[in-house]
LOMARTI-191701 format. One record per residue (C-alpha): residue in one letter; x, y, z. Coordinates in steps of 0.001 Angstrom, whole numbers, padded with zeros to 6 digits, always signed. Each point is the difference from the previous one (the first is absolute). Example, Ala and Ser with C-alpha at 12.3 -4.5 7.8 and 13.67 -1.06 7.14 Angstrom:
BEGIN
a+012300-004500+007800/s+001370+003440-000660/
END
This chain:
BEGIN
m+059738-206424+112932/a+003085-001281+002206/n+001923-002093-002405/a+000314+000584-003671/k-001226-002751-002738/y+001986-000985-002658/i-000612-000824-003825/f+002520-001397-002101/v+000052+000135-003590/t+001794-002621-002014/g+000421-000716-003984/g-000151-003179-002139/v+000466-001118-003898/t+001744+003123-000941/s+001684+003423+001283/s-001532+003339-000826/l-003497-001109+000690/g-000909+003247+002046/k+000455-001095+003725/g+000807+003545+000908/i-002953+001360-001712/i-002253-002593+001661/a+001469+000701+003384/a-000249+003881-000456/s-003748-000530-001126/l-000767-002301+002930/a+001622+002618+002485/k-001792+003069-001896/l-003473-001993+000645/l+000851-000876+003700/q+001318+003496+000636/a-003323+001453-001930/r-002166-002057+002733/g+001895+001770+002857/y+003245-002431+000691/r+003526+001281+000682/v+001617-002378-002519/a+003938-000038-000734/l+001569-001987-003204/q+003393-001407-000035/k+001925-001861-002976/f+002627-002787+000802/d+002225-000411-003049/p+001855-003468-000476/y+003416+001401-001626/i+002964+000207+001503/n+000748+003685-000540/v-000273+001891+003254/d-002302+002482-001878/p-000805+000808-003756/g+002205+003194+000144/t+002847-001349-001913/l-002093-002007-002506/n-000358+001170-003650/p-003588+001434-000750/y-000371-002554-002594/e+000403-003067+002464/h-002446+001256+002454/g-001947+003185-001165/e+000650+003210+001895/c+001454+000135+003743/y-002661+002025+001867/v+001144+001962+003041/t-001846+000633+003194/e-000023+002891+002085/d+002867-001622+002422/g+002354-000518-002750/a-000629-003447-000568/e+000338-001614-003817/t-002791-002018-000361/d-001809-002317-002209/l-002470+001823-002394/d-002787-001502+001446/l+000263+002021+002941/g-000884+002880-002496/h-003274-001635-000720/y-000793-000615+003857/e+000795+003834+000640/r-002063+001142-003349/f-003063-001986+000884/l-000066+000273+004090/g+001519+003826+000084/v+001958-001439+002997/p+004027+000376+000030/t+001954-003194+000014/s+003487-000304+001769/q+003059-002324-000172/t-002256-002459+002089/n-002414-000440-002959/n+002369-001860-002287/v+002591-002608+001008/t+002304-002042-002055/t+001602-003495+000330/g+003306+001912+000284/r-000967+002358+002590/i-001607-003205+001955/y+003266-001778-000501/q+002387+003224+000888/s-001971+000288+003257/v+000438-003634+001102/i+003682-000250-001075/e+000559+003221+002274/k-001566-001593+003001/e+001717-002951-000221/r+003323+002068-000295/r-001125+001652+003346/g-000249-003397+001388/e-003624+000433+000447/f-000957-003678-000651/l+002168-001264+002827/g+002353-002198-002321/k-003165-001973-001394/t+000354-000901-003959/v-001968+002697-001893/q-002319-001676-002624/v-002751+000831-002399/v-002689-001380+002644/p-000037+001598+002701/h+002299+002736-000142/i-000791+001441-003656/t-003860-000900+000441/n-000078+001842+003762/e+001499+002879-001803/i-002602+000252-002737/k-002744-000609+002294/e+001325+002965+002463/r+000215+002482-003040/m-003392-001085-001166/q-001614+000845+003650/l+001973+003059+000357/l-002931+002490-001496/g-002670-002144+001773/k+001416+000557+003352/t+000318+003587+000059/g-003644+000306+000696/d-000751+002131-002837/y-001707-002501-002264/d-002991-002126+000169/i+001292-002009-003183/v+003441-000897-001455/i+000008-000969-003497/t+003286-001947-001133/e+000770-000474-003653/i+002264-002821-000435/g+002043+000833-003090/g+000991-002534-002876/t-002160-003053-000679/v-000811-003195+002257/g+002323-002681-000705/d+003041+002081-000747/i+003041-001227+002119/e+000770+003688+001402/s-003754+000244+001204/l+000100-002855+002461/p+001391+001557+002847/y-002962+002480-000177/i-002655-002467-000598/e+001479-002173+003008/a-000184+003366+001966/v-003650+000475-000876/r-001045-003396+000785/q+001863+000116+003517/l-001549+003588+000762/l-003462-001286-001023/w+000305-002585+002636/d+001411+002554+002566/l-003144+002365-000273/g-002589-002552-000126/e-003553-000363-001715/h-001446+003155-001209/n+002985+002149+000365/g+001838-000865-003233/i-001069-000598-003945/v+001641-000932-003066/i-001194+001181-003345/h+001415-001533-002778/l-000026+001533-003472/t+000128-002120-002745/l-000329-000085-003953/v-003134-001581-001891/p+001455+000127-003354/y-002202-000117-003346/l+001060-002665-002705/s-001222+001537-003238/a+000340-003467-001856/a-001947-001584+002496/g-002375+003076+000439/e-000341-000488+003622/l+001761+001257+003653/k+002253-002568+001622/t-000232-000476+003860/k+003087-002640-000063/p+002600+002853+000791/t-001931+001400+002696/q-000644-003697+001558/h+003887-000694-000166/s+001034+003306+001432/v-002260-000640+002984/m+001186-003556+000324/t+003698+001405+000259/l-001157+002200+002664/m-001754-002741+001890/e+003155-001960-000317/s+001734+002868+002066/g-002524-000309+002780/i-002149+002833-000858/k-003584-000047-001088/a-001481+002978-002114/d-002747+001480+001427/i-001010+002148-002887/i+000752-000739-003608/v+000310+003528-002401/c+000238-001443-003554/r+001226+002108-002641/t-001672-000176-003313/e-000626+001427-003643/h-003386-001486+000203/e-003077-000144+002209/l+000280-003201+002216/s-003110-001636+000050/d-001918-001614+003128/e+000788-003443-001213/l+003627+001077+000088/r+000110+001839+003147/y-001775-003207+001685/k+002888-002017-001770/i+002684+002068+001658/a-001722+000080+003356/l-000497-003823-000048/f+003515-000884-000715/c+001719+002497+001795/n-001768-000386+003278/v-001585+003552+000476/k-003527+001135-000068/r-001599+001054-002952/e-000552+003784+001005/a+003901-000501+000532/v+000787-000336-003636/i+000566+003780-001143/q+000395+001042-003992/s+002360+002882-000376/i-000673+000431-004126/d+002340+002352-002020/a-000895+003855+000822/s+000252+002934-002066/t+001940+001585+002838/i+001508-001118+003271/y-002402+002533+001591/d-002959-002199-000908/v+001215-002922+002313/p-001400+001016+003452/n-003432+000397-001604/m+000132-003443-001812/m+001189-001707+003603/l-002749+001967+001542/l-002378-001671-002453/e+001646-003513+000256/g-000328+000340+003894/l+003724-000094+001041/d-000388+002077+002484/k-003049-001561+001562/v+001564-003738-000299/a+003623+001378+001679/l-001882+001720+003075/q-002016-003063+000556/k+002727-002507+000140/l+001861+002466+002303/d-003051+000081+002104/l-000440+003832-000138/p-003220+002157-000394/q-000659+001617-003468/k-000723+003425+001432/g-002420+000754-003104/e+001167+000413-003779/p+003009+001687-001013/d+000236+003637-000611/l+001534+000519-003384/t-001784+003091-000881/q+003393+002073-000448/w+001757-003015-002006/n-003115-000169-002157/a-000100+003595-000824/f+003772-000252-000966/l-000943-002827-002322/q-003021+002064-001388/r+002342+002544-000881/h+002944-002447-001528/k-002696-001402-002197/n-001573+002751-001507/p+002270+002635-000640/k-000670+003383-001591/h+003270+000273-001808/r+003069-001910-000939/v+003698+000992-000040/k+003035-001845-001382/i+003124-000251+002350/g+003273-001127-001047/l+001996-001879+002454/v+003464-000177-000492/g+002142-002407+001587/k+002592-002936-000175/y-002447-002919+001106/v-002923+000641-002161/e-000002-003393-001373/l-001585-001280+003410/q-002775+001914+001350/d+000343-001021+003799/s+003461+001932-000167/y-001887+003273+000270/k-003063-001352+001817/s-000319+002792+002302/i+000177+002628-002408/l-002744-001930-002227/e-002565-000070+002851/a+000891+003602+001268/f-001226+001030-003712/i-003345-001910+000256/h-000504+001798+003330/a+000805+003381-001452/g-001916-000557-003003/a-003213-000981+001950/a+000473+003523+001998/n+000273+001659-003149/e-003000-001957-001735/v+002768-000787-002629/r+000938-003150-001615/v+004107-000198-000082/d+001066-001929-003035/l+003503-000791+000839/e+002508-000434-002758/t+003092-001932+001076/i+003156+001234-001735/h+003645-001522+000699/s+002352+002679+000363/e+002721-002153-001620/h-002015+000151-003012/l-000150+003776-000181/n+002128+002234-002259/e-000223+003253-001865/e-001086-001560-002925/n-003364-001409+001502/i-000367+002171+002708/e-002677+001981-001756/a-002160-003210-000966/r+000199-001304+003510/l-000849+003018+002129/g-001741+002640-002237/h-003520-001236+000529/l+000190-000501+003607/d-001826+002139+002671/g+002467-000545+002702/v+003327-002126+000449/l+000842-001611+003272/v+004027-000836+000211/a+000349-002919+002152/p+002219-000954+002964/g+002831-002782-000561/f+003864-000591+000182/g+002865-000030-001986/s+001385+001414-003376/r-002227-002008-002528/g-002679+001976-001697/i+001290+003409+001542/e+000584+001855-003252/g-003539-000872-001039/k-001472+001546+003107/i+002246+003078-000539/s-001554+000124-003602/a-003591-000235+001520/l+000822+002573+002308/q+000992+002610-002369/y-002785-000614-002404/v-002808+000472+003050/r+001697+003149+001016/e+000454+001549-003254/h-003745-000974-001204/h-001422+000961+003443/i-001420-003644+000489/p-001225-000404+003801/f+002784-002009+001586/l+000880-001897+002991/g+002962-001390+000831/i+000604-002754+003079/c+003445-000516+001779/l+002229-000648-002903/g-002570+001818-002228/m+000645+002879+002123/q+003799-000215+000054/m-000043-000237-003670/a-002188+003181-000376/v+002817+001859+001478/v+002534-001621-001922/e-001753+001182-003495/f-000748+003389+001635/a+003830+000260+000893/r+001024-001119-003407/n-002144+001739-002104/v-001331+003151+001720/a+002894+000970+002591/g+002588-000652-002575/l+001839-002775+002223/a+001100-002073-002711/g+000688-003638+000645/a-001981+000183+003629/n-001475-003105+001352/s-000470-002296+002719/t+003230-001577+001964/e-002107-003164-000314/m+000349-000023-003863/d+003284+001848+000031/e+002514+000341+002445/h+002144+002349-001835/t-002778+002484-001195/p+001376+003549+000150/y-003239+001309+001641/p-001324-002758+002579/v-003500+001793+000311/i-001282-003379+001399/s+002387-001763+002306/l+000299-002834+002756/m-001542+001029+003500/e+002644+000820+002547/s-001313-002613+002269/q+000546-002678-002871/k+003537+000367-000834/t+000890-002450+002672/v-002635-002666-000652/t+001171-003167-001419/d-002972-002236+000313/k-002783+000202-002581/g-003037-001242+002332/g-001880+002247+001897/t+002412+003054+000245/m-001402+002613-002724/r-001945+002798+001465/l-003381-001548+000890/g-002969+000958+001317/a-002147+003001+001092/w+001717+002939-000072/d-001292+003787+000536/c+000085+002796-002654/e-000760+003838+000310/l-001698+001301-003237/t+000331+003624-001298/k-003041+001945-001404/p-001152+000827-002634/s+000641-003323-001543/h-001362-002642-001644/i+000892-002449+002687/f-001469+002268+002464/d-003287+000144-002069/a-000084-003687-000123/y+000195-000745+003926/g-001605+003425+001123/k+002648+000201+002798/t+003451+000619+000819/h+001170-003010+002005/i-000061-003718-001565/s+001425-003160+000820/e+000859-002626-002951/r+001769-003129-000266/h+003420-000489-001431/r+002110-002246-001954/h+003608+001176-001251/r+003529+000526+000438/y+000656+002999-002160/e-001270+003538+000813/f-000365+003387-001642/n+003694+001728+000112/n-000766+003155+002067/d+003400+001279-001238/y-001523+000807-003405/k-003449+001232+001607/e+000770+003792-000503/t+001136-000511-003543/l-002910-002001-000776/e-002670+002129+001450/a+001625+003041-001779/a-000909-001578-003336/g-003243-000499+000960/l-000585-003317+001935/r-001597+000289+003281/c+000455-002206+003055/t-003495+000047+001862/g+000393-002691+002291/i+002949-000500+002802/n+000591-002507+002637/p+000084+002205+003078/e+002585-002335+001801/t+002575-000347-003122/g-000357+002516-002031/l-000765-002470-002839/v-002017+001268-003109/e-003133-002201-000068/v-001959+001990-002942/i+000812+001715-003092/e-002057+002159-002150/l+000103+002049-003124/p-001855+003178+000063/s-000038+000691-003529/h-001850-003323-000673/p-003400-000793+000144/w+000600-002817+002608/f+003307-001650+000291/v+000758-001494+003640/g+002625-002348+001310/v+000106-001701+003213/q+002872-002063+001840/y-002637-002063+001730/h-002567-002356-000879/p-003485+001423+000138/e-001496-003141-001673/y+000339-002088+003161/k-002323+002179+001985/s-002836-000009-002701/t-002930-002091+001190/v-003742-000310-001042/a-001280+002028+002812/t+002960+002600-000281/p+001018+000625-003549/h+003498+001400+000112/p-000280+003673-000411/l+002861+000400-002464/f-001287-002583-002162/v-003534+001679+000051/a+002002+003276-001121/f+002013-001668-002814/v-003106-001514-001579/k-001964+003226+000246/a+002698+001834-001654/a-000006-002665-002726/l-003553+000236-000443/q+000473+003981-000029/r+002445-000174-002756/k-001939-002476-002331/l-003020+002235+000629/e+001957+002882-001350/v+001699-001593-002811/r-003509-001049-000986/k-001334+003791-000295/
END
């Protein structure tokens, strides 16, 4: 195929309808038919990237192999397709305007007045086609963030209108995701919000080719016909997206609805036979029919919003299925943990994960949790800040370094066992300046970390400013800590373990970012296995 075809996914009525899941599900079906598919997300907020956003604002910040801090939907893209994303796959309004302003400063617009149309829209169109022009993809699916009608989304909608015109017939289509609410008082589903949403899109010059209707109840044939008639689409192009027990059901649901067939037909592409979802459905079978259950505590600072730890939650689903185990996660706010309630909050758990984060809030709660799991031999996995606090707890309570801490929490600690990376000491800007993206790590054996991976050389994604202080490596190892993963270039300690403990592993990197349906992350798989072993031993 010489030129890529384009699918644009827009949303109406309300946010959080699941554009990312629909886009990823369609991509999965097209990939399973043999097409090379890319997914990208365009976000209308003015931040250059979500790296400086509080997790309560926008959920987790997802990090790609090349070190881009991106929207969490890119995590869904990778988990569904098993294909790494990059900086090109996520663009924000901030990045668009930053690029245009830099071009203006360089004089590239030859003295013209710089305007939203054509300069901003041209920049958006150019970015939308970057992946398609590589020749690596047959179909590029672009998710437009926000809701149609939002002021901040208007340049993107106009850019899509222009691009559809540029591409010509059968080269680009629009899928509009909307809500069909159920009014319990009237006892019926209402299509008017969908009609208004489609009308708003049409006022911007874009006709939806396919309408995906989010609903809590089955859509009748009569309702589907009504939506088709008043929204000016064919009957088969009205797709039902009913609530699912898991997001991983959605590709099969969209297959039954014929979303991929309608999309291929409108793009004038062959269907290439039925999608091969053998591996996907084998995963679903294991996920839905577990042989055991384990209860794992997630100790964190942002537990009120599930999206704050989205990749971790999904990694547990993948690892649970690999072990034929259902992982029941119990979220525990570290700010509420203390010596009085620690037994009640953690004593019944089969495993504990101490989550990543930034800042001093809730830190002593994390340290209390770490002391408890260390002393009571509960399987433990620490990620980034979780690993750093494991080092602090061990230094204080085992190595005899009273008052040990991270300089992030206490600049004047007598024992800075965790300190600011040397390369970060002159950094003043916060955005995009951390240690980011994939870095190598050499593992030592025997160790739990080697047993998990089955190899000595790994590459994992990072997002941090502070690191293990090698000045204390000898002291901590003499007290019983083992540094079992080291960056070969910098000597940075990436992994710590406690040989005296059944399964106690802390990692500086973020393994959750690389877990997918097809390849569950080996570290999460090993951790869930250790939690199951503890449960079975306790039961004896």
